[in-house]
C-alpha positions in Angstrom: -3.7 9.1 -10.9 -3.7 12.3 -12.6 -4.2 12.4 -16.9 -0.1 13.2 -17.2 1.0 10.1 -15.3 0.8 8.5 -18.3 3.7 8.8 -20.9 3.7 7.7 -24.5 5.9 4.6 -23.1 3.1 3.5 -21.2 0.5 4.2 -23.5 2.8 1.6 -25.7 3.0 -0.9 -23.4 -0.6 -0.5 -22.6 -1.6 -0.9 -26.3 1.1 -3.8 -26.6 -0.6 -5.3 -23.6 -4.3 -5.2 -25.0 -3.4 -6.6 -28.4 -1.4 -9.5 -27.1 -4.6 -10.1 -24.7 -6.6 -10.0 -27.4 -4.5 -12.6 -29.9 -4.8 -15.3 -26.8 -8.7 -14.5 -26.3 -9.1 -15.2 -30.3 -6.7 -17.8 -29.9 -8.7 -19.1 -26.7 -12.3 -19.4 -28.7 -10.6 -22.1 -31.0 -9.9 -24.3 -28.1 -12.3 -26.7 -26.8 -15.1 -25.2 -24.5 -13.6 -26.7 -21.7 -11.0 -25.1 -21.6 -12.4 -22.0 -22.5 -13.3 -20.5 -19.3 -9.8 -21.5 -17.8 -8.1 -19.8 -20.6 -10.2 -16.5 -20.5 -9.4 -16.5 -16.7 -5.4 -16.7 -17.3 -6.1 -13.9 -19.9 -7.8 -11.6 -17.6 -5.2 -12.6 -14.7 -2.3 -11.7 -16.7 -3.4 -9.0 -18.6 -3.5 -7.4 -15.5 -0.9 -8.6 -13.7 1.5 -7.3 -16.6 -0.4 -4.2 -17.0 -0.1 -3.3 -12.9 3.1 -4.5 -11.9 4.8 -2.7 -15.6 3.8 0.9 -14.6 6.3 1.6 -11.3 8.8 0.0 -13.4 8.2 2.1 -16.2 8.2 4.9 -13.6 11.3 4.5 -12.7 12.9 4.9 -16.1 11.1 7.3 -17.8 10.2 10.0 -14.7 13.7 10.7 -13.3 14.2 13.9 -10.6 16.8 14.6 -8.2 16.8 17.1 -5.0 19.3 20.3 -5.3 20.3 22.6 -2.9 18.4 20.8 0.3 18.9 23.0 3.7 17.2 22.0 6.6 16.8 24.3 9.7 15.2 23.7 13.1 12.7 26.4 14.6 12.7 26.1 18.4 10.0 28.2 19.0 6.9 25.6 17.8 9.5 22.9 18.4 9.7 22.0 14.2 12.1 21.2 11.6 11.8 23.5 8.0 13.2 21.6 4.4 13.7 24.3 1.8 15.2 22.9 -1.5 14.9 22.6 -5.3 13.2 19.1 -7.4 14.3 19.1 -11.1 13.6 16.7 -13.6 16.3 15.4 -15.2 13.9 13.0 -17.4 12.5 12.8 -20.9 9.0 12.9 -19.7 6.3 14.7 -17.6 6.3 14.2 -14.3 2.7 14.4 -12.1 3.8 14.2 -8.4 7.0 13.9 -6.5 6.5 13.2 -2.8 9.4 14.3 -0.7 9.9 11.8 2.2 12.0 12.5 5.5 13.9 10.3 8.0 14.9 11.5 11.7 16.8 9.1 13.1 17.8 9.3 17.0 20.9 8.7 18.2 22.5 7.0 15.1 24.9 4.1 15.5 28.2 4.6 15.9 31.4 3.5 17.3 30.7 5.2 20.7 27.3 3.8 21.7 27.5 0.6 20.5 26.3 -1.0 24.1 23.9 -4.1 24.0 21.1 -1.7 25.2 21.4 -0.3 21.7 20.3 -3.5 20.2 18.0 -5.2 22.9 15.9 -3.7 25.3 14.8 -5.5 28.1 10.9 -5.8 28.7 10.3 -8.5 31.5 6.9 -9.4 31.0 6.5 -8.0 27.1 4.6 -11.3 25.8 2.0 -10.5 28.3 1.9 -6.6 28.3 -1.7 -7.1 26.2 -2.9 -8.0 29.5 -1.6 -4.7 31.4 -4.1 -1.2 30.4 -2.0 1.1 31.2 -0.7 3.5 29.1 3.2 3.9 28.9 4.1 7.4 28.5 8.1 6.4 28.2 7.4 4.6 24.6 9.5 7.1 22.6 9.7 6.3 18.9 13.6 5.9 17.8 12.5 7.2 14.3 10.4 9.3 12.4 9.0 9.6 8.9 7.1 12.4 7.3 5.9 12.3 3.6 4.8 15.7 1.7 3.8 16.3 -1.9 6.0 19.1 -3.2 5.4 18.7 -6.8 2.8 18.7 -9.5 3.0 18.6 -13.4 6.5 18.8 -13.9 7.9 19.2 -17.6 10.8 18.0 -18.4 13.3 19.8 -18.1 12.2 21.9 -15.1 13.3 22.6 -11.7 10.8 23.9 -8.9 11.5 24.6 -5.5 9.6 23.7 -2.2 9.5 24.5 1.6 8.2 21.6 4.1 7.7 22.0 7.5 7.7 18.8 10.4 7.4 18.5 14.3 10.6 17.5 15.6 10.4 15.0 18.4 12.4 17.3 21.5 13.7 14.6 22.9 15.9 14.1 19.8 19.8 14.4 19.9 22.2 14.0 17.3 20.0 13.2 14.8 20.8 11.6 11.5 18.6 12.8 8.8 17.7 10.9 5.6 15.8 12.5 2.7 14.6 11.0 -0.3 12.1 11.9 -3.4 9.6 9.6 -5.2 8.1 10.1 -8.3 5.8 9.1 -10.5 
């Protein structure tokens, strides 16, 4: 995390959690000595849980970005695919990091290829495959995923262009491309 990760909303939520934790700590001092350790443990556990799990929730509502003009082009010379586009910050707060996620799916299901082999591939002795040490070169993944950091420290209402390249599997045909942006 960078220093630009925290917005004013993040800081206010952390201050509220800290004040509630101190209040609960003060109240736990007034309890019996036998209960103090369990109350202290509960206080630390709940405060940490709230602080850690509220940060991604706040990110979802404070750090908003959209992809614009995303285009892809295959480069046959080195069997890669290049994505170009723009990330625009549509929120009111600065975004510290944006990741561009790309998923390539080979031969997505359609009404023409709905045979049984699309859902189930018989493998014979797959239950005992750990006994055999042979290297199976026929095992080609049907889905490939990559993630790229494309933007750092993007101010509110600003946009920035990006270009990323990734290897393109040579055996893919009729490829479906899914891309999305995730910012925090």
